[in-house]
C-alpha positions as CSV (number, residue, x, y, z in Angstrom):
1,M,133.9,59.2,106.2
2,A,131.4,56.9,104.5
3,R,129.1,54.7,106.6
4,G,127.9,51.2,105.5
5,G,124.4,49.9,105.4
6,F,121.2,50.4,103.4
7,R,119.4,53.4,104.8
8,G,116.0,53.1,103.2
9,G,117.6,51.7,100.1
10,M,116.2,49.2,97.7
11,M,116.2,46.3,100.1
12,G,114.4,48.1,102.9
13,G,111.8,49.6,100.6
14,G,111.0,46.3,98.9
15,M,110.4,44.6,102.3
16,N,108.1,47.4,103.4
17,M,106.1,47.2,100.2
18,N,105.7,43.5,100.7
19,M,104.6,44.0,104.3
20,M,102.1,46.6,103.1
21,K,100.6,44.3,100.5
22,Q,100.3,41.5,103.1
23,A,98.6,43.9,105.6
24,Q,96.2,45.1,102.9
25,K,95.3,41.5,102.0
26,M,94.8,40.7,105.6
27,Q,92.5,43.7,106.0
28,Q,90.5,42.6,103.0
29,D,90.2,39.1,104.3
30,I,89.1,40.4,107.7
31,L,86.4,42.6,106.2
32,K,85.1,39.7,104.0
33,M,85.1,37.3,107.0
34,Q,83.2,39.8,109.1
35,Q,80.6,40.2,106.5
36,E,80.2,36.5,106.2
37,L,79.9,36.1,110.0
38,E,77.4,38.9,110.3
39,S,75.1,37.1,107.9
40,K,75.2,33.8,109.8
41,T,72.8,32.8,112.6
42,Y,73.6,31.0,115.8
43,T,71.0,28.9,117.7
44,A,70.9,27.6,121.2
45,T,68.3,26.0,123.4
46,A,67.6,25.8,127.1
47,G,65.3,23.8,129.3
48,G,65.8,20.6,127.3
49,G,64.6,22.4,124.1
50,M,61.7,24.2,125.7
51,V,63.2,27.6,124.7
52,T,65.2,28.2,121.4
53,A,66.9,31.5,120.7
54,E,68.5,32.5,117.4
55,V,70.9,35.4,117.0
56,T,72.7,36.9,114.1
57,G,76.4,37.5,113.8
58,K,75.6,41.1,114.6
59,H,74.5,39.9,118.0
60,E,70.8,40.7,117.4
61,L,68.1,38.4,118.6
62,K,66.4,37.1,115.4
63,S,63.9,34.7,116.8
64,L,62.7,33.2,120.1
65,V,60.6,30.1,120.3
66,I,58.9,29.0,123.5
67,E,57.2,25.6,123.6
68,P,53.7,25.8,125.1
69,D,54.7,23.3,127.8
70,A,57.3,25.8,129.1
71,V,54.6,28.3,130.1
72,D,53.6,27.7,133.7
73,P,51.8,30.7,135.2
74,E,53.0,29.5,138.6
75,D,56.6,29.6,137.6
76,V,57.3,32.5,135.3
77,E,60.8,32.9,136.8
78,M,61.9,29.5,135.3
79,L,60.7,30.6,131.9
80,Q,62.6,33.9,132.2
81,D,65.7,32.0,133.2
82,M,65.4,29.6,130.2
83,V,65.0,32.6,127.8
84,I,68.1,34.3,129.3
85,A,70.1,31.1,129.1
86,A,69.2,30.4,125.5
87,V,69.9,33.9,124.3
88,N,73.2,34.1,126.2
89,E,74.3,30.7,124.8
90,A,73.5,31.8,121.3
91,M,75.5,35.0,121.8
92,R,78.4,33.0,123.1
93,K,78.3,30.8,120.0
94,A,78.4,33.9,117.8
95,E,81.3,35.4,119.7
96,T,83.3,32.1,119.7
97,S,82.7,31.7,116.0
98,M,83.9,35.2,115.3
99,S,87.0,34.8,117.5
100,E,88.0,31.5,115.9
101,S,87.5,32.9,112.4
102,M,89.5,36.0,113.2
103,A,92.4,33.9,114.6
104,K,92.5,31.9,111.3
105,V,92.7,35.1,109.2
106,T,95.2,36.9,111.4
107,G,97.3,33.9,112.1
108,G,96.7,34.4,115.8
109,L,97.8,38.0,116.0
110,N,95.9,40.0,118.6
111,L,94.7,42.9,116.6
112,G,92.1,44.1,119.1
113,F,89.0,42.6,117.3
């Protein structure tokens, strides 16, 4: 007795090839976007601009600028807090940028990046 349907026939194979091509293009787009984001820098300040931190898209601290007025030997803890705040904010900016860019490329799919 014959059964109906296309078991892996032309229609199914054509759709799979199209999906594979789309997946490959998405993968290429993701790699390109990651390279672009890794080359960018993200800057944040703390203490009203007394401390400025710049990080790369690879989450590496690239530069740290401390204004001389921020250095108070009587209050080193405040300077430390400003450095931490500036670096953390720059890192958040880098992460947010990467997440937003990834969402654009993947169409909102959660691919674990």
